[in-house]
N, CA, C and O atoms as a Tinker XYZ file with bonds, in Angstrom:
   264  protein
     1  N    -15.462000  -24.067000    6.188000    73     2
     2  CA   -15.013000  -22.903000    6.928000    64     1     3
     3  C    -13.792000  -22.277000    6.282000    63     2     4     5
     4  O    -12.844000  -21.915000    6.979000    81     3
     5  N    -13.798000  -22.145000    4.994000    73     3     6
     6  CA   -12.639000  -21.576000    4.314000    64     5     7
     7  C    -12.830000  -20.092000    3.982000    63     6     8     9
     8  O    -11.959000  -19.491000    3.354000    81     7
     9  N    -13.940000  -19.500000    4.388000    73     7    10
    10  CA   -14.207000  -18.088000    4.090000    64     9    11
    11  C    -13.465000  -17.207000    5.092000    63    10    12    13
    12  O    -13.816000  -17.179000    6.272000    81    11
    13  N    -12.445000  -16.491000    4.633000    73    11    14
    14  CA   -11.634000  -15.648000    5.520000    64    13    15
    15  C    -12.382000  -14.375000    5.892000    63    14    16    17
    16  O    -12.317000  -13.943000    7.043000    81    15
    17  N    -13.076000  -13.776000    4.963000    73    15    18
    18  CA   -13.830000  -12.564000    5.267000    64    17    19
    19  C    -13.799000  -11.578000    4.116000    63    18    20    21
    20  O    -13.214000  -11.838000    3.065000    81    19
    21  N    -14.436000  -10.452000    4.335000    73    19    22
    22  CA   -14.484000   -9.378000    3.348000    64    21    23
    23  C    -13.942000   -8.116000    3.984000    63    22    24    25
    24  O    -14.305000   -7.768000    5.107000    81    23
    25  N    -13.071000   -7.433000    3.260000    73    23    26
    26  CA   -12.481000   -6.202000    3.776000    64    25    27
    27  C    -12.943000   -5.024000    2.939000    63    26    28    29
    28  O    -12.940000   -5.074000    1.709000    81    27
    29  N    -13.339000   -3.966000    3.626000    73    27    30
    30  CA   -13.713000   -2.717000    2.964000    64    29    31
    31  C    -12.729000   -1.637000    3.397000    63    30    32    33
    32  O    -12.397000   -1.522000    4.577000    81    31
    33  N    -12.269000   -0.855000    2.437000    73    31    34
    34  CA   -11.310000    0.215000    2.719000    64    33    35
    35  C    -11.793000    1.508000    2.091000    63    34    36    37
    36  O    -12.447000    1.510000    1.048000    81    35
    37  N    -11.457000    2.610000    2.750000    73    35    38
    38  CA   -11.755000    3.925000    2.199000    64    37    39
    39  C    -10.569000    4.832000    2.512000    63    38    40    41
    40  O     -9.999000    4.776000    3.602000    81    39
    41  N    -10.213000    5.655000    1.556000    73    39    42
    42  CA    -9.073000    6.538000    1.737000    64    41    43
    43  C     -9.399000    7.955000    1.297000    63    42    44    45
    44  O    -10.310000    8.184000    0.501000    81    43
    45  N     -8.637000    8.898000    1.830000    73    43    46
    46  CA    -8.823000   10.316000    1.530000    64    45    47
    47  C     -7.447000   10.939000    1.361000    63    46    48    49
    48  O     -6.548000   10.700000    2.168000    81    47
    49  N     -7.282000   11.736000    0.318000    73    47    50
    50  CA    -6.047000   12.494000    0.102000    64    49    51
    51  C     -6.413000   13.960000   -0.084000    63    50    52    53
    52  O     -7.282000   14.296000   -0.888000    81    51
    53  N     -5.739000   14.829000    0.669000    73    51    54
    54  CA    -5.981000   16.267000    0.568000    64    53    55
    55  C     -4.637000   16.962000    0.376000    63    54    56    57
    56  O     -3.719000   16.795000    1.180000    81    55
    57  N     -4.532000   17.737000   -0.687000    73    55    58
    58  CA    -3.304000   18.458000   -0.982000    64    57    59
    59  C     -3.451000   19.903000   -0.507000    63    58    60    61
    60  O     -4.218000   20.683000   -1.072000    81    59
    61  N     -2.693000   20.245000    0.552000    73    59    62
    62  CA    -2.739000   21.598000    1.106000    64    61    63
    63  C     -2.068000   22.599000    0.175000    63    62    64    65
    64  O     -2.596000   23.676000   -0.102000    81    63
    65  N     -0.910000   22.216000   -0.290000    73    63    66
    66  CA    -0.079000   23.083000   -1.135000    64    65    67
    67  C      0.838000   22.167000   -1.941000    63    66    68    69
    68  O      0.910000   20.972000   -1.655000    81    67
    69  N      1.529000   22.691000   -2.927000    73    67    70
    70  CA     2.465000   21.843000   -3.667000    64    69    71
    71  C      3.506000   21.223000   -2.720000    63    70    72    73
    72  O      4.231000   21.940000   -2.030000    81    71
    73  N      3.569000   19.897000   -2.696000    73    71    74
    74  CA     4.517000   19.198000   -1.845000    64    73    75
    75  C      4.020000   18.878000   -0.442000    63    74    76    77
    76  O      4.744000   18.231000    0.314000    81    75
    77  N      2.815000   19.302000   -0.059000    73    75    78
    78  CA     2.275000   19.046000    1.282000    64    77    79
    79  C      0.924000   18.341000    1.141000    63    78    80    81
    80  O     -0.040000   18.909000    0.628000    81    79
    81  N      0.879000   17.090000    1.609000    73    79    82
    82  CA    -0.296000   16.236000    1.410000    64    81    83
    83  C     -0.704000   15.568000    2.712000    63    82    84    85
    84  O      0.150000   15.140000    3.488000    81    83
    85  N     -2.014000   15.477000    2.955000    73    83    86
    86  CA    -2.576000   14.728000    4.082000    64    85    87
    87  C     -3.280000   13.496000    3.519000    63    86    88    89
    88  O     -4.118000   13.614000    2.625000    81    87
    89  N     -2.941000   12.310000    4.041000    73    87    90
    90  CA    -3.570000   11.052000    3.627000    64    89    91
    91  C     -4.191000   10.385000    4.854000    63    90    92    93
    92  O     -3.588000   10.371000    5.926000    81    91
    93  N     -5.392000    9.835000    4.697000    73    91    94
    94  CA    -6.056000    9.089000    5.763000    64    93    95
    95  C     -6.718000    7.860000    5.140000    63    94    96    97
    96  O     -7.279000    7.934000    4.047000    81    95
    97  N     -6.645000    6.725000    5.850000    73    95    98
    98  CA    -7.214000    5.468000    5.374000    64    97    99
    99  C     -7.912000    4.776000    6.534000    63    98   100   101
   100  O     -7.427000    4.811000    7.665000    81    99
   101  N     -9.055000    4.142000    6.255000    73    99   102
   102  CA    -9.784000    3.339000    7.236000    64   101   103
   103  C    -10.133000    2.008000    6.578000    63   102   104   105
   104  O    -10.541000    1.977000    5.417000    81   103
   105  N     -9.976000    0.910000    7.313000    73   103   106
   106  CA   -10.331000   -0.406000    6.807000    64   105   107
   107  C    -11.109000   -1.187000    7.848000    63   106   108   109
   108  O    -10.870000   -1.047000    9.048000    81   107
   109  N    -12.040000   -2.011000    7.388000    73   107   110
   110  CA   -12.842000   -2.862000    8.276000    64   109   111
   111  C    -12.890000   -4.259000    7.666000    63   110   112   113
   112  O    -13.238000   -4.425000    6.497000    81   111
   113  N    -12.536000   -5.261000    8.472000    73   111   114
   114  CA   -12.591000   -6.657000    8.037000    64   113   115
   115  C    -13.783000   -7.328000    8.692000    63   114   116   117
   116  O    -13.871000   -7.392000    9.919000    81   115
   117  N    -14.697000   -7.825000    7.879000    73   115   118
   118  CA   -15.799000   -8.646000    8.360000    64   117   119
   119  C    -15.280000  -10.080000    8.393000    63   118   120   121
   120  O    -15.221000  -10.742000    7.356000    81   119
   121  N    -14.903000  -10.565000    9.575000    73   119   122
   122  CA   -14.230000  -11.858000    9.721000    64   121   123
   123  C    -15.158000  -13.010000    9.370000    63   122   124   125
   124  O    -16.340000  -13.010000    9.714000    81   123
   125  N    -14.594000  -13.989000    8.678000    73   123   126
   126  CA   -15.353000  -15.176000    8.291000    64   125   127
   127  C    -14.997000  -16.374000    9.157000    63   126   128   129
   128  O    -14.219000  -16.249000   10.102000    81   127
   129  N    -15.554000  -17.516000    8.843000    73   127   130
   130  CA   -15.388000  -18.725000    9.636000    64   129   131
   131  C    -13.971000  -19.274000    9.658000    63   130   132   133
   132  O    -13.607000  -19.964000   10.610000    81   131
   133  N    -13.160000  -18.993000    8.645000    73   131   134
   134  CA   -11.791000  -19.514000    8.616000    64   133   135
   135  C    -10.929000  -18.898000    9.720000    63   134   136   137
   136  O     -9.895000  -19.464000   10.075000    81   135
   137  N    -11.331000  -17.765000   10.259000    73   135   138
   138  CA   -10.565000  -17.124000   11.321000    64   137   139
   139  C    -11.028000  -17.530000   12.720000    63   138   140   141
   140  O    -10.442000  -17.099000   13.714000    81   139
   141  N    -12.072000  -18.353000   12.805000    73   139   142
   142  CA   -12.489000  -18.880000   14.107000    64   141   143
   143  C    -11.386000  -19.778000   14.654000    63   142   144   145
   144  O    -10.615000  -20.352000   13.885000    81   143
   145  N    -11.307000  -19.903000   15.972000    73   143   146
   146  CA   -10.198000  -20.660000   16.554000    64   145   147
   147  C    -10.640000  -21.450000   17.777000    63   146   148   149
   148  O    -11.593000  -21.079000   18.462000    81   147
   149  N     -9.939000  -22.533000   18.039000    73   147   150
   150  CA   -10.048000  -23.279000   19.296000    64   149   151
   151  C     -8.616000  -23.537000   19.752000    63   150   152   153
   152  O     -7.706000  -23.598000   18.925000    81   151
   153  N     -8.407000  -23.687000   21.054000    73   151   154
   154  CA    -7.034000  -23.753000   21.546000    64   153   155
   155  C     -6.975000  -24.450000   22.908000    63   154   156   157
   156  O     -8.001000  -24.695000   23.543000    81   155
   157  N     -5.761000  -24.759000   23.334000    73   155   158
   158  CA    -5.492000  -25.259000   24.682000    64   157   159
   159  C     -4.915000  -24.113000   25.499000    63   158   160   161
   160  O     -3.984000  -23.443000   25.050000    81   159
   161  N     -5.451000  -23.878000   26.688000    73   159   162
   162  CA    -4.944000  -22.791000   27.529000    64   161   163
   163  C     -3.678000  -23.232000   28.268000    63   162   164   165
   164  O     -3.184000  -24.339000   28.054000    81   163
   165  N     -3.157000  -22.364000   29.136000    73   163   166
   166  CA    -1.894000  -22.617000   29.840000    64   165   167
   167  C     -1.971000  -23.848000   30.751000    63   166   168   169
   168  O     -0.943000  -24.469000   31.019000    81   167
   169  N     -3.159000  -24.211000   31.228000    73   167   170
   170  CA    -3.321000  -25.383000   32.098000    64   169   171
   171  C     -3.593000  -26.663000   31.302000    63   170   172   173
   172  O     -3.810000  -27.719000   31.896000    81   171
   173  N     -3.586000  -26.587000   30.000000    73   171   174
   174  CA    -3.839000  -27.754000   29.160000    64   173   175
   175  C     -5.301000  -28.050000   28.936000    63   174   176   177
   176  O     -5.639000  -29.104000   28.397000    81   175
   177  N     -6.187000  -27.138000   29.339000    73   175   178
   178  CA    -7.626000  -27.306000   29.136000    64   177   179
   179  C     -7.978000  -26.920000   27.695000    63   178   180   181
   180  O     -7.522000  -25.897000   27.183000    81   179
   181  N     -8.793000  -27.755000   27.060000    73   179   182
   182  CA    -9.238000  -27.455000   25.702000    64   181   183
   183  C    -10.335000  -26.403000   25.747000    63   182   184   185
   184  O    -11.310000  -26.553000   26.483000    81   183
   185  N    -10.187000  -25.359000   24.979000    73   183   186
   186  CA   -11.207000  -24.312000   24.860000    64   185   187
   187  C    -11.891000  -24.462000   23.505000    63   186   188   189
   188  O    -11.222000  -24.474000   22.472000    81   187
   189  N    -13.217000  -24.575000   23.503000    73   187   190
   190  CA   -13.926000  -24.816000   22.241000    64   189   191
   191  C    -13.812000  -23.635000   21.278000    63   190   192   193
   192  O    -13.340000  -22.552000   21.622000    81   191
   193  N    -14.262000  -23.898000   20.074000    73   191   194
   194  CA   -14.169000  -22.914000   18.998000    64   193   195
   195  C    -14.765000  -21.568000   19.430000    63   194   196   197
   196  O    -15.855000  -21.497000   19.998000    81   195
   197  N    -14.012000  -20.515000   19.140000    73   195   198
   198  CA   -14.471000  -19.165000   19.433000    64   197   199
   199  C    -14.637000  -18.415000   18.124000    63   198   200   201
   200  O    -13.820000  -18.540000   17.211000    81   199
   201  N    -15.686000  -17.649000   18.047000    73   199   202
   202  CA   -15.983000  -16.930000   16.815000    64   201   203
   203  C    -15.060000  -15.724000   16.677000    63   202   204   205
   204  O    -14.874000  -14.963000   17.627000    81   203
   205  N    -14.488000  -15.555000   15.499000    73   203   206
   206  CA   -13.603000  -14.429000   15.226000    64   205   207
   207  C    -14.395000  -13.121000   15.252000    63   206   208   209
   208  O    -15.562000  -13.081000   14.863000    81   207
   209  N    -13.749000  -12.068000   15.711000    73   207   210
   210  CA   -14.389000  -10.754000   15.731000    64   209   211
   211  C    -13.870000   -9.923000   14.568000    63   210   212   213
   212  O    -12.786000  -10.172000   14.042000    81   211
   213  N    -14.649000   -8.949000   14.183000    73   211   214
   214  CA   -14.261000   -8.051000   13.101000    64   213   215
   215  C    -13.064000   -7.204000   13.525000    63   214   216   217
   216  O    -12.839000   -6.978000   14.714000    81   215
   217  N    -12.308000   -6.745000   12.548000    73   215   218
   218  CA   -11.113000   -5.951000   12.828000    64   217   219
   219  C    -11.214000   -4.599000   12.124000    63   218   220   221
   220  O    -11.762000   -4.491000   11.027000    81   219
   221  N    -10.675000   -3.575000   12.779000    73   219   222
   222  CA   -10.638000   -2.230000   12.222000    64   221   223
   223  C     -9.200000   -1.736000   12.187000    63   222   224   225
   224  O     -8.388000   -2.114000   13.031000    81   223
   225  N     -8.888000   -0.897000   11.217000    73   223   226
   226  CA    -7.574000   -0.269000   11.155000    64   225   227
   227  C     -7.754000    1.136000   10.580000    63   226   228   229
   228  O     -8.554000    1.354000    9.670000    81   227
   229  N     -6.994000    2.080000   11.132000    73   227   230
   230  CA    -7.028000    3.457000   10.645000    64   229   231
   231  C     -5.608000    4.002000   10.649000    63   230   232   233
   232  O     -4.810000    3.674000   11.526000    81   231
   233  N     -5.304000    4.827000    9.673000    73   231   234
   234  CA    -3.981000    5.407000    9.572000    64   233   235
   235  C     -4.083000    6.783000    8.932000    63   234   236   237
   236  O     -4.934000    7.031000    8.077000    81   235
   237  N     -3.191000    7.677000    9.367000    73   235   238
   238  CA    -3.156000    9.030000    8.781000    64   237   239
   239  C     -1.709000    9.489000    8.738000    63   238   240   241
   240  O     -0.895000    9.082000    9.567000    81   239
   241  N     -1.396000   10.331000    7.779000    73   239   242
   242  CA    -0.053000   10.891000    7.686000    64   241   243
   243  C     -0.103000   12.247000    6.991000    63   242   244   245
   244  O     -1.009000   12.539000    6.211000    81   243
   245  N      0.880000   13.046000    7.294000    73   243   246
   246  CA     1.126000   14.306000    6.582000    64   245   247
   247  C      2.463000   14.121000    5.886000    63   246   248   249
   248  O      3.471000   13.832000    6.530000    81   247
   249  N      2.468000   14.287000    4.573000    73   247   250
   250  CA     3.684000   14.049000    3.780000    64   249   251
   251  C      4.174000   15.377000    3.196000    63   250   252   253
   252  O      3.407000   16.144000    2.615000    81   251
   253  N      5.454000   15.617000    3.367000    73   251   254
   254  CA     6.088000   16.801000    2.807000    64   253   255
   255  C      7.153000   16.355000    1.800000    63   254   256   257
   256  O      8.075000   15.618000    2.149000    81   255
   257  N      7.021000   16.800000    0.573000    73   255   258
   258  CA     7.999000   16.479000   -0.468000    64   257   259
   259  C      8.683000   17.750000   -0.910000    63   258   260   261
   260  O      8.046000   18.783000   -1.118000    81   259
   261  N      9.987000   17.656000   -1.049000    73   259   262
   262  CA    10.724000   18.832000   -1.535000    64   261   263
   263  C     11.642000   18.457000   -2.653000    63   262   264
   264  O     12.344000   19.315000   -3.189000    81   263
């Protein structure tokens, strides 16, 4: 269970004018078995292994340089 996962990313850059740029990025992590977890809850009960879920991230910015 040492496979952490595979991440795919895609980005976009658009230049409106000299010094004005829009950047956007999206990433998706296909979680592997190394991210699965088991734990003890607040009452001390053991909770069996739970399968990790995939993760998403998105970011955008407008950058002005002078």
